[in-house]
VOBA-1610 file (N, C-alpha, C; in pm, whole numbers, padded with zeros to 5 digits, always signed):
BEGIN
Met+00558+02562+00554Met+00424+02485+00585Met+00422+02340+00633Thr+00325+02302+00718Thr+00298+02202+00730Thr+00186+02125+00682Arg+00228+01998+00577Arg+00111+01950+00495Arg+00036+01863+00546Ser-00100+01850+00533Ser-00195+01755+00611Ser-00271+01721+00509Leu-00341+01578+00533Leu-00470+01509+00465Leu-00564+01544+00527Lys-00591+01683+00613Lys-00743+01679+00670Lys-00824+01687+00563Gly-00939+01584+00596Gly-01038+01621+00460Gly-01052+01577+00359Lys-00901+01523+00332Lys-00894+01420+00201Lys-00948+01302+00241Thr-00990+01213+00106Thr-01070+01075+00102Thr-00957+00989+00047Leu-00920+00890+00138Leu-00801+00784+00094Leu-00865+00649+00085Phe-00846+00580-00017Phe-00937+00440-00048Phe-00795+00313-00044Ile-00813+00270+00044Ile-00672+00201+00076Ile-00706+00030+00084Thr-00645+00005+00000Thr-00679-00207-00030Thr-00592-00251+00043Gly-00649-00349+00136Gly-00559-00457+00226Gly-00546-00367+00373Ala-00634-00279+00407Ala-00608-00170+00498Ala-00671-00261+00647Ser-00685-00386+00663Ser-00761-00412+00775Ser-00619-00460+00868Arg-00506-00455+00804Arg-00392-00485+00904Arg-00263-00428+00852Gly-00159-00466+00903Gly+00018-00418+00853Gly-00022-00280+00806Ile+00077-00269+00709Ile+00102-00125+00641Ile+00003-00064+00611Gly-00102-00108+00528Gly-00225-00036+00501Gly-00307-00013+00610Lys-00282-00045+00717Lys-00354-00007+00848Lys-00312+00103+00903Ala-00153+00098+00894Ala-00054+00185+00905Ala-00087+00335+00849Ile-00080+00320+00754Ile-00146+00425+00636Ile-00236+00501+00670Ala-00346+00435+00701Ala-00477+00471+00745Ala-00482+00551+00875Leu-00410+00485+00972Leu-00388+00554+01115Leu-00314+00659+01091Arg-00225+00687+01019Arg-00127+00793+00993Arg-00215+00928+00933Ala-00314+00874+00813Ala-00376+00996+00772Ala-00501+01037+00870Ala-00565+00929+00927Ala-00663+00963+01043Ala-00630+01052+01154Ala-00493+01054+01157Ala-00435+01178+01248Ala-00452+01312+01211Asp-00460+01335+01068Asp-00488+01449+01056Asp-00613+01448+01055Gly-00721+01401+01004Gly-00860+01412+01031Gly-00898+01375+00897Ala-00840+01258+00810Ala-00853+01228+00696Ala-01006+01140+00701Asn-01063+01123+00580Asn-01169+01009+00573Asn-01100+00884+00459Ile-01119+00763+00551Ile-01038+00617+00487Ile-01153+00527+00489Ala-01145+00479+00338Ala-01237+00368+00293Ala-01153+00223+00330Ile-01165+00133+00449Ile-01091+00038+00463Ile-01126-00092+00398Ala-01072-00085+00282Ala-01120-00190+00176Ala-01010-00350+00177Ala-01093-00436+00252Ala-01038-00559+00229Ala-01156-00682+00252Lys-01101-00795+00246Lys-01180-00899+00229Lys-01231-00966+00386Thr-01169-00916+00492Thr-01159-00982+00609Thr-01257-00901+00704Asp-01386-00931+00688Asp-01521-00859+00752Asp-01532-00914+00896Arg-01466-01053+00909Arg-01504-01128+01038Arg-01346-01185+01060Lys-01323-01210+01222Lys-01207-01251+01292Lys-01152-01364+01197His-01013-01319+01179His-00950-01475+01071His-00882-01572+01184Pro-00878-01674+01175Pro-00824-01774+01257Pro-00664-01746+01282Lys-00627-01689+01238Lys-00446-01690+01216Lys-00394-01538+01207Leu-00472-01452+01173Leu-00428-01267+01143Leu-00539-01215+01196Pro-00462-01074+01267Pro-00529-01021+01357Pro-00621-00912+01289Gly-00732-00863+01302Gly-00796-00744+01235Gly-00878-00797+01151Thr-01012-00686+01139Thr-01128-00722+01042Thr-01136-00553+00993Ile-01202-00547+00853Ile-01216-00421+00816Ile-01324-00329+00945His-01353-00381+01025His-01443-00333+01155His-01344-00251+01249Ser-01278-00360+01295Ser-01175-00294+01372Ser-01058-00203+01346Ala-01025-00219+01238Ala-00959-00114+01156Ala-01010+00003+01149Ala-01161+00010+01122Ala-01245+00153+01121Ala-01241+00177+01236Glu-01250+00091+01352Glu-01291+00133+01493Glu-01189+00253+01500Glu-01052+00198+01461Glu-00928+00209+01522Glu-00894+00366+01442Val-00932+00390+01312Val-00886+00530+01228Val-01023+00597+01306Glu-01135+00578+01380Glu-01203+00671+01399Glu-01141+00745+01549Ala-01106+00650+01649Ala-01035+00657+01738Ala-00904+00733+01730Ala-00849+00757+01639Ala-00717+00836+01550Ala-00753+00976+01534Gly-00882+00987+01505Gly-00911+01137+01441Gly-00974+01159+01334Gly-01010+00996+01223Gly-01058+01017+01126Gly-01207+00982+01117Arg-01226+00960+00955Arg-01363+00900+00970Arg-01341+00790+00886Ala-01415+00699+00919Ala-01391+00540+00852Ala-01507+00483+00752Leu-01500+00416+00657Leu-01577+00357+00609Leu-01548+00208+00596Ala-01579+00092+00635Ala-01563-00057+00629Ala-01618-00100+00512Val-01535-00139+00385Val-01548-00193+00260Val-01532-00303+00232Arg-01602-00399+00261Arg-01567-00550+00238Arg-01545-00576+00103Leu-01446-00581+00060Leu-01390-00571-00086Leu-01296-00695-00150Asp-01319-00776-00234Asp-01217-00879-00316Asp-01169-00790-00431Ile-01079-00740-00407Ile-01027-00647-00564Ile-00966-00742-00705Arg-01039-00866-00702Arg-01040-00956-00814Arg-01175-00961-00878Asp-01279-00911-00792Asp-01392-00896-00855Asp-01428-00723-00888Asp-01395-00700-01025Asp-01397-00600-01082Asp-01522-00519-01048Glu-01655-00573-01064Glu-01738-00502-01072Glu-01766-00439-00890Ala-01720-00520-00829Ala-01725-00493-00682Ala-01636-00379-00678Val-01555-00351-00734Val-01444-00267-00709Val-01515-00118-00758Val-01548-00156-00860Val-01648-00046-00940Val-01765+00068-00802Glu-01832-00091-00789Glu-01928-00042-00646Glu-01861+00030-00531Ala-01732-00037-00510Ala-01677+00042-00370Ala-01628+00142-00356Met-01575+00192-00503Met-01540+00277-00558Met-01657+00424-00523Arg-01770+00339-00581Arg-01883+00446-00614Arg-01953+00488-00473Thr-01952+00386-00387Thr-02048+00393-00244Thr-01923+00488-00155Thr-01796+00498-00166Thr-01702+00563-00113Thr-01694+00704-00140Ala-01708+00736-00291Ala-01746+00863-00319Ala-01869+00931-00270Glu-01996+00825-00288Glu-02105+00927-00214Glu-02120+00926-00091His-02069+00811-00006His-02028+00892+00141His-01938+00954+00140Phe-01838+00976+00129Phe-01722+01104+00160Phe-01722+01220+00048Gly-01783+01217-00043Gly-01798+01342-00118Gly-01683+01337-00226Gly-01636+01202-00273Gly-01541+01219-00345Gly-01407+01114-00290Ile-01312+01099-00363Ile-01178+01024-00379Ile-01059+01102-00416Asp-00982+01125-00328Asp-00882+01226-00357Asp-00736+01117-00368Ile-00726+00996-00316Ile-00627+00933-00301Ile-00670+00781-00329Leu-00577+00690-00384Leu-00604+00534-00411Leu-00439+00492-00335Val-00436+00396-00241Val-00325+00332-00202Val-00341+00209-00239Asn-00283+00152-00357Asn-00287-00012-00380Asn-00176-00046-00290Asn-00222-00118-00147Asn-00145-00174-00066Asn-00183-00383-00060Ala-00311-00379-00083Ala-00329-00536-00111Ala-00230-00606-00198Ser-00191-00739-00116Ser-00083-00804-00226Ser-00109-00949-00153Ala-00067-01036-00247Ala-00070-01169-00236Ala+00101-01222-00247Ile+00130-01310-00162Ile+00306-01348-00181Ile+00327-01494-00179Tyr+00378-01526-00232Tyr+00405-01681-00233Tyr+00562-01737-00265Leu+00657-01697-00179Leu+00808-01720-00246Leu+00840-01876-00274Ala+00843-01901-00370Ala+00894-02054-00437Ala+00918-02041-00571Pro+01028-02166-00557Pro+01077-02146-00724Pro+00975-02226-00781Thr+00979-02215-00928Thr+00893-02256-01039Thr+00828-02395-01033Pro+00903-02470-00996Pro+00838-02607-00962Pro+00761-02607-00829Asp+00741-02541-00746Asp+00663-02559-00634Asp+00553-02454-00624Val+00537-02381-00724Val+00401-02297-00748Val+00287-02382-00764Pro+00191-02375-00713Pro+00092-02454-00747Pro-00008-02291-00816Met-00054-02340-00938Met-00098-02253-01020Met-00208-02147-00961Lys-00297-02247-00883Lys-00374-02147-00764Lys-00328-02045-00718Arg-00225-02037-00652Arg-00097-01957-00606Arg-00070-01840-00698Phe-00024-01887-00821Phe+00029-01767-00926Phe-00084-01685-00953Asp-00211-01780-00961Asp-00337-01704-00987Asp-00378-01584-00912Leu-00367-01628-00793Leu-00387-01517-00651Leu-00295-01410-00676Met-00173-01436-00688Met-00077-01341-00666Met-00121-01223-00794Phe-00151-01288-00937Phe-00153-01233-01082Phe-00298-01148-01011Gly-00393-01182-00981Gly-00520-01147-00977Gly-00522-01018-00823Val-00455-01063-00768Val-00456-00936-00642Val-00336-00843-00687Asn-00240-00869-00710Asn-00113-00753-00726Asn-00140-00702-00874Val-00142-00768-00999Val-00167-00739-01087Val-00287-00661-01106Arg-00370-00766-01158Arg-00497-00754-01179Arg-00598-00619-01087Gly-00565-00677-00984Gly-00637-00591-00874Gly-00584-00453-00859Thr-00462-00459-00882Thr-00410-00285-00898Thr-00447-00235-01002Phe-00427-00274-01118Phe-00509-00221-01231Phe-00664-00180-01252Val-00755-00262-01175Val-00898-00222-01193Val-00942-00105-01073Cys-00859-00132-00940Cys-00867-00015-00877Cys-00807+00128-00931Ser-00701+00136-00981Ser-00634+00234-01047Ser-00750+00286-01190Gln-00803+00207-01253Gln-00888+00236-01354Gln-01030+00271-01310Ser-01085+00214-01194Ser-01186+00241-01139Ser-01194+00365-01088Val-01068+00416-00990Val-01073+00534-00934Val-01066+00641-01010Leu-01024+00653-01142Leu-00966+00745-01227Leu-01093+00859-01221Pro-01235+00824-01270Pro-01320+00940-01230Pro-01311+01004-01125Tyr-01288+00972-01047Tyr-01295+01065-00904Tyr-01187+01143-00861Leu-01038+01060-00906Leu-00943+01160-00930Leu-00930+01288-00997Lys-01000+01260-01114Lys-01005+01342-01209Lys-01061+01492-01124Gln-01178+01482-01048Gln-01227+01571-00989Gln-01163+01603-00878Ala-01067+01561-00800Ala-00996+01599-00679Ala-00903+01678-00701Asp-00875+01763-00577Asp-00757+01836-00565Asp-00646+01770-00514Asn-00527+01792-00590Asn-00389+01702-00582Asn-00429+01543-00565Pro-00485+01505-00663Pro-00472+01343-00650Pro-00391+01263-00666His-00364+01146-00582His-00261+01069-00577His-00290+00896-00614Ile-00243+00847-00678Ile-00194+00690-00642Ile-00088+00641-00603Leu-00089+00568-00474Leu+00044+00500-00451Leu+00011+00360-00448Asn+00135+00284-00512Asn+00109+00153-00505Asn+00248+00099-00371Leu+00217-00002-00342Leu+00328-00072-00245Leu+00404-00144-00324Ser+00492-00121-00382Ser+00575-00224-00489Ser+00715-00167-00501Pro+00786-00232-00554Pro+00936-00187-00545Pro+00997-00136-00674Pro+01089-00107-00632Pro+01177-00049-00783Pro+01194-00134-00872Leu+01199-00128-01020Leu+01192-00220-01090Leu+01374-00258-01135Asn+01390-00309-01038Asn+01573-00348-01043Asn+01538-00493-01137Met+01588-00483-01290Met+01563-00611-01347Met+01672-00680-01376Glu+01721-00739-01254Glu+01851-00821-01225Glu+01790-00953-01204Pro+01858-01054-01276Pro+01824-01206-01253Pro+01764-01258-01114Arg+01903-01208-01021Arg+01919-01247-00874Arg+01765-01226-00812Trp+01666-01092-00840Trp+01562-01108-00797Trp+01468-01170-00860Phe+01451-01255-00984Phe+01351-01313-01021Phe+01406-01469-01000Ala+01502-01516-00990Ala+01545-01660-00985Ala+01508-01756-00864Pro+01502-01685-00751Pro+01445-01771-00667Pro+01284-01785-00611His+01218-01666-00691His+01069-01684-00689His+01033-01599-00820Val+01035-01664-00930Val+00979-01590-01064Val+00847-01523-01063Ala+00746-01601-01005Ala+00626-01566-01019Ala+00580-01460-00915Tyr+00640-01467-00800Tyr+00600-01358-00693Tyr+00695-01258-00765Thr+00790-01201-00800Thr+00855-01096-00895Thr+00786-01039-01022Met+00738-01155-01076Met+00667-01077-01197Met+00545-01003-01119Ala+00464-01053-01025Ala+00351-01017-00974Ala+00331-00876-00927Lys+00462-00862-00840Lys+00528-00730-00797Lys+00547-00641-00888Tyr+00609-00679-00962Tyr+00690-00596-01062Tyr+00575-00558-01164Gly+00475-00651-01136Gly+00351-00598-01243Gly+00299-00463-01176Met+00275-00464-01048Met+00235-00337-00978Met+00327-00236-01032Ser+00443-00229-01009Ser+00549-00116-01052Ser+00522-00066-01203Gln+00499-00199-01272Gln+00502-00130-01414Gln+00354-00045-01425Cys+00282-00059-01366Cys+00135+00009-01385Cys+00198+00165-01316Val+00273+00198-01232Val+00318+00352-01189Val+00434+00348-01285Leu+00494+00304-01348Leu+00575+00357-01459Leu+00514+00394-01579Gly+00370+00283-01632Gly+00299+00357-01719Gly+00158+00484-01707Met+00137+00446-01595Met+00029+00549-01535Met+00047+00657-01498Ala+00188+00686-01464Ala+00231+00797-01394Ala+00286+00905-01538Glu+00305+00801-01669Glu+00321+00925-01779Glu+00170+00918-01846Glu+00110+00830-01850Glu-00044+00824-01917Glu-00123+00951-01832Phe-00092+00951-01716Phe-00217+01044-01621Phe-00119+01203-01589Arg-00027+01220-01626Arg+00062+01324-01651Arg-00051+01455-01665Pro-00083+01421-01829Pro-00167+01579-01840Pro-00331+01601-01748Leu-00324+01484-01683Leu-00457+01537-01545Leu-00401+01529-01419Lys-00272+01579-01435Lys-00186+01608-01269Lys-00202+01497-01157Ile-00234+01395-01183Ile-00244+01263-01082Ile-00135+01211-01077Gly-00059+01232-00960Gly+00062+01184-00891Gly+00033+01025-00890Val+00126+00958-00959Val+00127+00822-00919Val+00295+00747-00907Asn+00282+00674-00775Asn+00438+00665-00703Asn+00410+00551-00650Ala+00542+00489-00644Ala+00567+00340-00581Ala+00634+00368-00454Leu+00601+00311-00345Leu+00663+00297-00210Leu+00719+00173-00179Trp+00847+00165-00091Trp+00901+00009-00082Trp+00996+00047+00030Pro+00976-00065+00132Pro+01075-00031+00247Pro+01216-00118+00230Arg+01328-00034+00280Arg+01461-00064+00245Arg+01459-00172+00360Thr+01396-00209+00443Thr+01364-00355+00539Thr+01265-00434+00542Val+01287-00518+00603Val+01175-00592+00606Val+01078-00546+00713Ile+00960-00550+00695Ile+00861-00455+00773Ile+00810-00602+00882Ala+00816-00582+01008Ala+00737-00671+01101Ala+00572-00662+01086Thr+00496-00742+01054Thr+00365-00714+01028Thr+00311-00869+01062Ala+00184-00867+01053Ala+00108-00995+01085Ala+00162-01112+00981Ala+00153-01055+00853Ala+00189-01176+00728Ala+00336-01227+00709Leu+00408-01171+00845Leu+00584-01232+00834Leu+00521-01362+00928Ala+00457-01356+01017Ala+00432-01464+01099Ala+00375-01585+00994Met+00342-01552+00899Met+00278-01636+00832Met+00376-01720+00721Leu+00518-01650+00755Leu+00641-01693+00692Leu+00691-01806+00758Gly+00637-01851+00875Gly+00671-01966+00974Gly+00810-01966+01009Gly+00840-01830+01085Gly+00956-01789+01141Gly+01075-01792+01066Ala+01057-01769+00937Ala+01183-01736+00843Ala+01259-01615+00877Val+01166-01532+00954Val+01226-01396+00965Val+01213-01361+01091Asn+01307-01294+01198Asn+01308-01283+01332Asn+01272-01121+01332Pro+01137-01080+01391Pro+01074-00982+01391Pro+01164-00844+01468Asn+01269-00911+01533Asn+01367-00795+01577Asn+01471-00753+01456Asn+01455-00817+01361Asn+01568-00750+01266Asn+01492-00677+01141Cys+01353-00619+01194Cys+01295-00561+01107Cys+01242-00421+01183Arg+01183-00328+01076Arg+01101-00184+01095Arg+00981-00232+01128Lys+00907-00109+01217Lys+00791-00125+01223Lys+00727-00052+01108Pro+00563-00089+01080Pro+00513-00042+00964Pro+00483+00092+00957Glu+00508+00172+01085Glu+00510+00329+01068Glu+00604+00409+01060Ile+00706+00320+00988Ile+00789+00387+00912Ile+00748+00409+00765Met+00674+00311+00709Met+00614+00299+00582Met+00514+00421+00588Ala+00407+00428+00683Ala+00326+00507+00711Ala+00372+00654+00693Asp+00490+00682+00730Asp+00523+00820+00739Asp+00548+00865+00630Ala+00639+00776+00552Ala+00707+00808+00424Ala+00576+00810+00352Ala+00473+00735+00344Ala+00346+00735+00254Ala+00278+00881+00259His+00286+00936+00375His+00228+01059+00416His+00291+01173+00361Trp+00436+01171+00371Trp+00484+01278+00319Trp+00470+01265+00163Ile+00465+01175+00064Ile+00432+01160-00082Ile+00298+01193-00137Leu+00197+01159-00005Leu+00081+01210-00063Leu+00030+01332-00018Thr+00105+01440+00029Thr+00076+01529+00101Thr+00190+01647-00034Gln+00280+01576-00110Gln+00301+01647-00226Gln+00257+01693-00337Pro+00312+01812-00384Pro+00193+01853-00508Pro+00207+01751-00599Ser+00098+01696-00666Ser+00053+01562-00735Ser+00103+01572-00883Ala+00105+01734-00925Ala+00154+01731-01070Ala+00315+01735-01081Asp+00392+01759-00951Asp+00538+01769-00953Asp+00549+01623-00908Val+00518+01564-00830Val+00568+01444-00777Val+00530+01321-00825Thr+00586+01240-00910Thr+00504+01147-00989Thr+00633+01061-01073Gly+00579+00937-01087Gly+00647+00812-01158Gly+00800+00818-01082Asn+00767+00811-00924Asn+00891+00751-00867Asn+00872+00678-00785Phe+00973+00568-00795Phe+00993+00447-00706Phe+01060+00502-00589Phe+00989+00524-00486Phe+01048+00569-00352Phe+01075+00453-00240Ile+01187+00449-00177Ile+01227+00397-00088Ile+01197+00445+00093Asp+01125+00376+00159Asp+01127+00443+00268Asp+01192+00538+00360Asp+01330+00498+00360Asp+01409+00606+00458Asp+01456+00718+00361Glu+01464+00671+00225Glu+01515+00805+00157Glu+01405+00902+00181Val+01258+00889+00143Val+01135+00973+00188Val+01148+01054+00305Leu+01222+00972+00407Leu+01210+01037+00556Leu+01316+01109+00583Glu+01416+01129+00480Glu+01553+01198+00476Glu+01516+01323+00400Lys+01403+01302+00299Lys+01379+01438+00230Lys+01267+01499+00323Ala+01224+01421+00421Ala+01091+01497+00514Ala+01175+01547+00617Gly+01305+01531+00631Gly+01390+01606+00750Gly+01377+01503+00873Val+01393+01384+00855Val+01406+01267+00947Val+01514+01211+00961Thr+01600+01235+01064Thr+01739+01160+01066Thr+01754+01072+01159Asp+01668+01048+01262Asp+01653+00923+01333Asp+01555+00830+01321Leu+01638+00727+01268Leu+01529+00604+01228Leu+01505+00493+01330Asp+01572+00510+01439Asp+01579+00419+01556Asp+01437+00392+01618Pro+01377+00476+01626Pro+01224+00479+01661Pro+01138+00376+01578Tyr+01147+00323+01467Tyr+01105+00278+01377Tyr+01126+00109+01395Ala+01253+00077+01458Ala+01325-00042+01455Ala+01248-00131+01601Val+01187-00249+01536Val+01139-00334+01624Val+01230-00325+01757Lys+01338-00371+01747Lys+01460-00348+01860Lys+01558-00283+01804Pro+01559-00154+01843Pro+01703-00065+01796Pro+01822-00103+01860Gly+01900-00089+01741Gly+02024-00173+01749Gly+02049-00295+01720Glu+01946-00339+01651Glu+01935-00486+01594Glu+01977-00474+01459Lys+02049-00573+01408Lys+02080-00606+01251Lys+01959-00594+01164Leu+01943-00531+01081Leu+01823-00497+00997Leu+01847-00570+00879Leu+01711-00640+00840Leu+01708-00771+00742Leu+01683-00654+00607Pro+01774-00669+00528Pro+01710-00586+00397Pro+01591-00650+00307Asp+01477-00541+00278Asp+01401-00655+00197Asp+01411-00703+00068Leu+01332-00755-00020Leu+01380-00790-00154Leu+01369-00661-00239Phe+01446-00682-00352Phe+01472-00607-00471Phe+01498-00471-00442Val+01594-00478-00320Val+01644-00325-00286Val+01824-00372-00288
//
């Protein structure tokens, strides 16, 4: 049986570009409804894409889109955004917690403003979005929450170079660990997805050329992996910390070369794997 997201409504945070937009476009190809929830509603001087341009791409790909300007640190705004989306599309079936803030620096070099941003977006934002979507997921058929966060590898080497960022990302993963069990009686699937390799996104350029895009994979590998997870029975597939290439193997995909920015080049492993 071919599984599809046709007619499903996805609320995707940080979906104006990168992996979030790729997941939106893959769902749109099935005929899904997508709430593009992100802060960028006007052109950013350094980053491509806005909620409006992403919405246009979703519509062109075969989906229905709702552009939602949202800072997920504002809990009242999150509640309102969920309500607006549910009223617009007739419910919400899936939440993708993709929005994330990154600052890779050792402890002495982390301004508290950056610390607060990472915890406000990654941990608090993920928690409040999951909390706010719950009433709608309870009414949905095959409801899912998917967090773009890493497996909980509690090894000092993943903490020492950037303890603030690691704590913030692991906070998202701890939401998966706890909520999967908490929501099991409701048959809501809660899972994490993380890439094996660094993914070439616009955010990569913000790291100042530290990573060569040719050593990365494209966001589409995460989108295809997310699609497989979100089309599985939510009652059975929950509490997992998925890695993108392992998911595609389950889906029967054996050739990963098309996902490489430059096939044949050495791939750079991502953090935490």
